[in-house]
Each structure stands twice: as C-alpha cells, then as structure tokens.
C-alpha positions as CSV (number, residue, x, y, z in Angstrom):
1,M,199.7,17.6,68.8
2,S,199.8,14.9,66.1
3,D,202.7,12.7,65.1
4,S,203.6,15.3,62.5
5,S,204.4,17.9,65.3
6,L,207.4,19.9,64.3
7,V,210.7,20.2,66.2
8,K,210.2,24.0,66.6
9,H,207.3,23.4,69.1
10,Y,209.6,21.5,71.5
11,M,213.2,22.7,70.9
12,T,215.1,24.7,73.5
13,K,215.3,28.2,72.1
14,E,217.9,29.5,74.6
15,V,221.1,28.6,72.6
16,I,224.5,29.1,74.1
17,T,227.4,28.5,71.7
18,V,231.1,28.1,72.2
19,T,234.1,28.3,69.8
20,P,236.7,25.6,69.0
21,D,239.2,27.6,71.1
22,T,237.1,27.9,74.2
23,P,239.0,26.5,77.2
24,N,237.3,23.5,78.8
25,E,237.3,25.3,82.2
26,E,235.0,27.9,80.7
27,V,232.7,25.2,79.3
28,I,232.4,23.6,82.7
29,K,231.6,27.0,84.3
30,L,228.9,27.5,81.6
31,M,227.4,24.1,82.5
32,K,227.3,24.9,86.2
33,T,225.7,28.4,85.7
34,T,223.2,27.6,83.0
35,G,222.2,24.1,83.8
36,H,222.9,23.0,80.2
37,D,225.0,19.9,79.6
38,G,225.9,20.6,76.0
39,F,226.7,23.4,73.6
40,P,227.0,23.8,69.8
41,V,230.5,24.6,68.7
42,K,230.3,27.5,66.1
43,T,232.7,29.6,64.2
44,N,232.1,32.1,61.3
45,G,228.4,31.3,61.5
46,E,228.9,27.5,60.9
47,V,228.1,24.8,63.4
48,L,231.1,22.5,63.5
49,G,230.1,20.1,66.3
50,M,228.8,19.7,69.8
51,V,230.6,19.6,73.1
52,T,228.9,17.8,76.0
53,A,229.5,16.9,79.6
54,F,230.2,13.4,78.3
55,D,233.0,14.7,76.1
56,L,234.6,16.5,79.1
57,L,234.5,13.3,81.1
58,L,235.8,11.2,78.3
59,K,238.9,13.4,77.6
60,P,239.7,15.4,80.6
61,W,243.3,15.9,79.7
62,D,242.6,18.1,76.6
63,N,242.4,21.8,77.2
64,L,240.3,23.2,74.3
65,V,236.9,22.4,72.9
66,K,238.3,21.6,69.5
67,D,240.2,18.6,70.9
68,I,237.1,16.9,72.4
69,M,234.0,18.1,70.5
70,S,231.8,15.6,68.7
71,T,232.0,16.4,65.0
72,D,229.7,13.6,63.9
73,I,226.5,15.6,64.3
74,V,223.2,16.1,62.6
75,V,221.8,19.6,62.2
76,A,218.0,19.5,62.1
77,D,215.6,21.7,60.3
78,Q,213.0,23.3,62.6
79,D,210.2,21.9,60.4
80,M,211.5,18.4,60.9
81,S,208.8,16.2,62.6
82,I,209.5,15.3,66.2
83,N,209.2,11.6,65.3
84,D,211.9,11.9,62.6
85,A,214.2,13.7,65.1
86,A,213.7,10.9,67.6
87,R,214.6,8.3,65.0
88,V,217.7,10.1,64.0
89,M,218.9,10.5,67.6
90,F,218.1,6.9,68.4
91,R,219.8,5.4,65.4
92,M,222.9,7.6,65.7
93,G,223.2,7.3,69.4
94,I,223.2,11.1,70.0
95,S,221.2,13.0,72.6
96,R,220.8,16.5,71.0
97,L,220.5,18.1,67.6
98,P,221.2,21.7,66.8
99,V,218.3,23.3,64.9
100,I,218.7,25.8,62.1
101,D,216.2,27.9,60.1
102,K,215.9,28.3,56.4
103,D,218.8,30.8,56.4
104,E,220.9,28.2,58.3
105,K,220.8,30.4,61.4
106,L,221.1,28.4,64.6
107,V,217.7,28.8,66.4
108,G,217.6,26.1,69.0
109,I,218.5,22.6,70.2
110,I,216.3,19.6,70.3
111,T,217.3,17.1,73.1
112,N,216.2,13.7,74.2
113,T,214.5,15.5,77.1
114,D,212.4,17.5,74.6
115,I,211.6,14.2,72.8
116,V,210.2,12.7,76.0
117,R,208.2,15.8,76.9
118,S,206.7,15.8,73.4
119,H,205.7,12.2,73.7
120,I,203.9,12.9,77.0
121,E,202.1,15.9,75.7
122,R,200.9,14.0,72.6
123,S,200.1,10.5,74.0
124,T,198.7,11.1,77.5
125,P,195.6,13.2,76.4
126,M,194.8,10.5,73.9
127,K,194.9,7.9,76.6
128,V,192.7,10.0,78.9
129,N,190.1,10.6,76.2
130,Y,189.9,6.9,75.5
131,F,189.1,6.2,79.2
132,K,186.7,9.2,79.5
133,K,184.6,8.0,76.5
134,T,184.6,4.4,77.9
135,L,183.3,5.5,81.2
136,E,180.5,7.5,79.5
137,Q,179.6,4.5,77.3
138,L,179.7,1.9,80.0
139,Y,177.9,3.8,82.8
140,G,175.8,6.3,80.8
141,V,177.1,9.3,82.7
142,K,178.5,12.6,81.5
143,T,182.0,13.5,82.5
144,K,184.1,16.7,82.7
145,L,187.8,16.5,82.0
146,S,190.3,18.9,83.6
147,R,194.0,19.0,84.5
148,R,194.8,20.0,88.1
149,K,196.8,19.2,91.2
150,V,195.4,16.4,93.3
151,P,196.4,15.8,96.9
152,T,198.6,12.8,97.2
153,A,197.0,11.9,100.5
154,K,193.7,11.2,98.7
155,L,195.3,8.7,96.4
156,R,196.0,5.1,97.4
157,P,198.2,3.2,94.9
158,T,197.5,-0.5,94.5
159,Q,201.2,-1.1,94.3
160,N,202.7,0.3,97.5
161,K,205.9,-1.6,97.1
162,I,207.9,-1.0,93.9
163,Y,211.4,-1.9,92.8
164,A,214.2,0.6,93.8
165,D,215.1,1.2,90.1
166,E,211.5,1.9,89.3
167,L,211.2,4.4,92.2
168,Q,214.5,6.0,91.2
169,G,213.3,6.4,87.6
170,R,210.0,8.0,88.6
171,T,211.7,10.2,91.1
172,Y,214.1,11.4,88.4
173,E,211.1,12.1,86.1
174,L,209.3,14.1,88.7
175,K,212.3,16.2,89.6
176,R,213.1,17.0,85.9
177,G,209.5,17.8,85.1
178,L,209.2,14.8,82.8
179,A,206.6,12.8,84.7
180,E,203.3,12.1,82.9
181,P,200.3,13.4,84.8
182,T,198.4,10.7,86.7
183,I,194.8,9.9,85.7
184,T,192.1,10.0,88.3
185,V,188.4,9.7,88.3
186,K,186.5,12.0,90.7
187,S,183.3,10.3,91.8
188,G,181.6,12.3,94.7
189,D,184.4,12.9,97.2
190,R,186.5,10.0,96.0
191,Y,189.6,10.3,93.8
192,I,190.1,7.0,92.1
193,L,193.6,6.5,90.8
194,V,193.5,4.9,87.3
195,D,197.0,5.4,86.0
196,G,200.2,6.5,87.6
197,H,200.7,4.2,90.7
198,H,204.5,4.4,90.6
199,R,204.5,8.2,90.1
200,T,202.2,8.6,93.1
201,V,204.5,6.4,95.3
202,A,207.5,8.4,94.2
203,A,205.7,11.7,94.8
204,S,204.9,10.5,98.4
205,H,208.5,9.6,99.0
206,L,209.6,13.0,97.9
207,G,207.1,14.7,100.2
208,Y,204.9,16.2,97.4
209,K,201.6,17.3,98.8
210,K,200.0,17.3,95.4
211,I,200.6,15.6,92.1
212,D,199.7,16.7,88.6
213,S,196.7,14.7,87.2
214,Y,194.1,14.5,84.5
215,V,190.8,14.4,86.5
216,I,187.7,12.8,84.9
217,E,184.9,14.2,87.0
218,L,181.6,12.2,86.9
219,E,178.3,14.2,86.9
220,K,177.0,11.9,89.7
221,D,178.5,9.6,92.2
222,I,178.1,6.0,91.0
223,K,179.5,2.7,92.0
224,L,182.1,1.7,89.4
225,G,182.3,-2.0,90.4
226,L,185.3,-1.2,92.7
227,E,186.5,-3.0,95.7
228,K,187.8,-1.0,98.6
229,T,191.6,-1.4,98.7
230,A,192.5,0.9,101.5
231,D,192.2,1.1,105.3
232,K,190.7,4.5,105.3
233,E,187.1,5.4,104.4
234,G,186.5,6.9,101.0
235,I,189.9,6.0,99.4
236,Y,189.6,3.6,96.5
237,S,191.9,2.5,93.7
238,L,190.9,1.2,90.3
239,N,193.0,-1.5,88.9
240,D,190.3,-3.3,86.9
241,I,190.7,-1.3,83.7
242,E,193.8,-1.4,81.6
243,I,194.3,1.3,79.0
244,I,195.8,-0.1,75.8
245,D,197.0,2.6,73.4
246,D,198.1,1.0,70.2
247,A,196.8,0.2,66.7
248,Q,195.8,-3.3,67.5
249,H,193.8,-2.4,70.7
250,P,192.6,1.2,70.2
251,L,190.3,1.3,73.2
252,I,190.5,-0.7,76.4
253,A,190.6,-4.2,77.9
254,I,188.1,-4.9,80.6
255,T,188.9,-7.5,83.2
256,G,186.4,-10.0,84.7
257,S,185.5,-8.0,87.8
258,I,184.4,-4.9,85.7
259,R,182.6,-7.1,83.2
260,K,180.5,-8.6,86.0
261,S,179.6,-5.2,87.3
262,I,178.1,-3.9,84.1
263,K,175.9,-6.9,83.1
C-alpha cells in the first residue's frame, strides 16, 4: 500500500468501551481477559477520553475511570492517512486514536502497534523489489519472489554477537508479530541471508525452527561473489550489498568486493 494508505486498513476493529463510572477493577479484568491495554471512554454515544494501563499505574488510588482517564485525545477519521495518524500520535505523545466513521460512530482504534505493522507492510516489499531487480540486472538471471518460512538452521547471520538491548528488541518484535520478514536469496540449495541478521539471531534464541522471509529464488545457481562465512558446507551469508531505501539513494550501494566480482 502507498503512503496514502488509510487508517481503516490497519485499525483494530474490535472495540471495547467503558463508561466514566466503570470501576478500575473491572478495567483491569478487561485488560487481562482481552489483551487490550486501553479502552475508549464513552457515554451517550460520545467519546470522552481514553483509559489505559498507564493511567491505572499513574493513579492507582482512584476508583473510577472518570478520575484517571485521559481527556486530551484525538479522534481520527477512518479515511485519515496512516502517515497523518502517525504524525499526530508522535507530536502529541499518545499511543492510540479512537476512529469514527462519517456518522461519528466509533468503529475502531488505531495504535502505535498498527502504525509499525503498516510501515512493515508498505516498506519491506519495496526494499525486496529493489534488491530483486538489482540481482536481475547485475547477473542477467530471472528471479521468482515468494514469501515463506525458511528454516533458521539454513541461515548463518554474519553478526552472531549482538547487544542485549538489540536482542531484546528483536525478541519483543517476534513475539508481538511485529518483526519484518527477513530477505533471503535462494541459489541452488543455498539460502543466502541478505537482510534480517538480528531477527534471525533472536529467532534462534527463542527456539524458532523457521522464520518468515521474502525469498528471491534464482533460476539457476550462480556464484554471487560471496565468500563463505560459515563452518558448514553450503551455508553462506551476503553482507556485501546494502539496501538503501530513501529519496537520495533509491537503489543500492555496492561495496568493493561485489564490484570486483561483476567486472
């Protein structure tokens, strides 16, 4: 989806509301049973505010939602772009927006988790296609792109040691379903890890047998100018190509070792 993607494509449609007079104990029970960490506060059809787990922690001595709810909220239109929603949430320091339709009926909530997921869905395929086209142009081969589960045992990250906070972050993303797919190139029987080293390490630590990946499959087995970086036969890792995804560098940067291999 493009940058103009609308909030309605990503919002959580399962909306649970509470009233200003809902006891905090009931809100805590709702959070435990539903897995949601925030609810719109609604009365007489009007959204008055939001109550979140943060509010409950901030003012644990109050008994009712009306005493702790955040009233400084933004109510989004479902046709608002996902980028505009992200800007509003960032600038106001809020993590969720109730979403209403044209009749001002509450139809969903957009959260920072939804924002992250939308970014992954929009940006990763673009990055994959850049790399796919570059392989075809550099090596004159046809490729086939698919998304599948790749055995972690077949992947050898070039960065086996990563900082604890990086590992914690990637572990959190994997558990929450927010991790971008890795990118691998399948050449013959080899899976060459192109992008997602830290995610692969985290997946191995978690005991995942497979990891979600975009697979660029080459029509024939070719030497990609790679050096073997593993102890085991047939396991390679590609760290010679860096994907750059911005306006100034729309394609790729090629390092010296790759440039030598294609002369």
